[in-house]
N, C-alpha and C positions, 0 to 999 in steps of 0.2 A: 706601730712601726715594726717591720719584719727584721729579725736579727738572726744571723747564721749561727748554728750550733756546731756543726761538723760537716765534713764532706765524705763521700764514699769513694775516695781516691787513695789507694794504698801508698804508703811511704816506703820507697825502695832503699834509699841510703839515708844515713844520719845527716840531718840538715844543720850542720855545724854553724854555718853563717847565719841562718835564720835564728838559731838560739843565741848567737853572739850579738846580733842586732837587737834582739829583745833585751838581752842583759845590758847592753850599752844604754838603751833608752831608760831602763829602770835605774841604772847607776847614775845617769845624768839627773834623773828626777830626785833621787835620794841625796846625791852629793852636791850637785851644782844648784839645784832648784829648791833645796830645803823642804822637799815633800809638799811644796805649795804654800809654805809659810812665808810671810813677808818679814824682812825686805828681800829675802833671797829670791823669791819668785819673780818680782819685778826686775831686780838687778840682772837675773839670768836671761829673762826675756829681752831686755834692752841690749844686753851685751852679745847674746848669741842668736837672737831672733833676726829674721830678715825684714828690713824696712825698705820698701821700694824706693821711697824718696831719697834715702841715703845713697843708694847705688846709682840712681839716675840724676842726682844733683838737682832735683826739682825744688822750686821755691816753696817754702812752707806757708801757704796762704790760706789753707782750708780750715785748719784747726790747730790748736796748741798741742804739740806732740807730747806724749807721755814719756818719751825717751829723748835725751839730749842727742842732737845730731851735729857733728862738728864739720861736716862738709868733706870729710875724708872717707870714701867708700870702704866698707868692711866686706870685702868679697868672700871672706871665709864663711860668712853667714849663709851663703847659698847651700852649704853643707851642714854647718852647725845647727841651723834652724830645724833640720830634719830630726834632731835628737832631743829637742826641747818640747815641752808640753805645758798646757795652761791649767790643768786640773787633774785630779786622780781619775775621773771618768774619761777625760780626753786620752790619758795614757793607757788605761785599761782597754778602752774600746779599740784603739789603734793596735795595741799588741795582740788583742784577740783576733783581729782580722789577719795580722801577719802570721800568727800561729796557725790559723786554718789554711791559708792559701800559700804561704811562703815555702813550706816544705816541698810541695809538688813542683813548684816553679824552680826551686833550687835543684831538685832531682833532674829537671830537664836540661840543665846546662852545667852542673857541677858547682862546687862551692866558690872557687875563685871567680868564675864568670858571674855568678850570682851576686857576689859582693860588688863588682863593678856595675852590673845591671841595676842594682838597687840604688846606688849612689847617683848614677847618671839619671835614673828616673826621678830621683829627688831634686836634682839640679834642674831638670826639665820642668818639673812642677813649679819650682820657685821662679824660674824664668817666665813661665806662662802667667803667673800671678803678677809679676812686675809689669809685663806688657799690658795686662788687663787694667792695672791701676798704678801707673808710674809715679803718681804724686802722693801715694798713701804714706802716712807717717805712722800707721798702726803696725807694730811688729807682727810678723807671721811666724808661728811656731807649729810644730807637729810633724809626725811621720806619715800622715795620711796621703801626702802627695807621692812619696816613694811607694807606699803601699798601694796607691792607685795604679802605679806602674806594674806591681805584682799582679793585681787583679786584671789589668789589661792583658798581661801575658797569659794569665789563667784562662780567660775567655777564649783566647785564640787556641791554646793547647788542649783544653779539656772542656769544650762547650757542652757536652752531654753528661758530664759527671753530675750526679745528684748532690745537692747541698741541702742539708736539713735546716729548716727555718723555724723559728719560734714566732708565732703571731696569734694574738688574741687567745692566749692560754692553750694553744694547740701547736703541734709540731707537724710540719709538712716537708716532703722531699720534692724538690723541683730542680730541673736542669740548671747548671751554672749560667748558661746564656740568659735565662730568664731572671735569675737573681742578680747577676752582675749587670745585665741590661737595665733592670729596674734602678739599680744604684746609679749608673751613669746618667740615666734620664733625670733622676732627681738632682744630680749635680748641675746638669745643664739648665734645668728650671731655676735652681737657686742662683746659678751664675748670671743668667740673663735678668732675673728680677732684682739682683743686687747692683746692677750697673747704675752708677751715679750715687751710690751710698757713700757717705763720708765717715761712718762709724766703723767699729770693729765687727767681728762676726766670723762666719765660716769662710775659709779661703776656697770657694767653689772652683775657681779657675785653676788653682794649683791641683786640685783633685782631677779635673778634666785633663790638664796638661800631662800629669803623671800617667793617667790611664791611656791616653793616646800614645804617649812615648813608649809605654810598656808594650802595647799592641805592635808597634813598629820595631822596637828593639829586639823583641823575642825572635823575630825572623832571622836576626843575625846571631844572637847569643845562644840559641838552642843547639843542643848536641843530639843529632838524630839517633845515635847509638844509645845514649842514656834514655832518650824519650821512648825508644822502642820497648823499654822494660814495662811501661805503663799499659795496663789492659784497656783503659778507657780514654785513650788519647784521640783527638780529632773527631771527625764526623762519621767515620766508617765503622766505629766500634759498636758492638751489640748493646742494647739497652740494659740498664741496671734492673735489679730485681724490684726496686721501688718504682711505683708508677707516679706520674706527675700528680701532685696535690693529694697523694694518698696519705692518710693519717698513719703515724708511726706508733706501734704498740709499745707500752712501757713494761709489759709483763704478760702473764698468761691471760689475764682477764681485763687489764686496764688499757687505757689509751691516754696519750698526752692530750 
């Protein structure tokens, strides 16, 4: 599996909101979720996770729910679920993606707009998952839907920026449009193959919904003045020094 390490996109302003969202996710994991230790993990997932059947008042006919559902929709979970996670790896993976791509998207619109953009993308992701599986009693947690919105915005703003990827013990630099395009294709494949599944798993449709929302919302949220500060924005910018699929040196004589 390919994994991003960094991008070749200069950070112009301090991404205060990106840092704040990372901190909030970590604090929620440490304080509300007990660092993944039971019973705090299950209690937090049931209380703050999004359960589609709870919000759509669907009959619970498919499986015995892990969380008690009282028939009173908890609409706050559209947002609170974005700050919950299921494991250390789930948290670290999401925060790593937010760290790499969030700062440049925040740069394109300013901190206040980015905070709204991120939360709206998260709600759009949650709504997409509800539409895709209205009767699910499995709680959905994770920031990946909102981060999908960040990546959707990134592919629109900086398609030619090179992202350094780790794959098979090698590091390669490829354009963001290839890396993020690969990511969304994998989500689509996962989404369509998961149709009809009654168990838990990855909320592929939340990822897809967040990504599409981000691609659309960035057209409204971006600030052209701020975006103009970036040397590698859009399609008309000059190519980076790294060539596609070029191996990246580790030092004088070595290679990743």
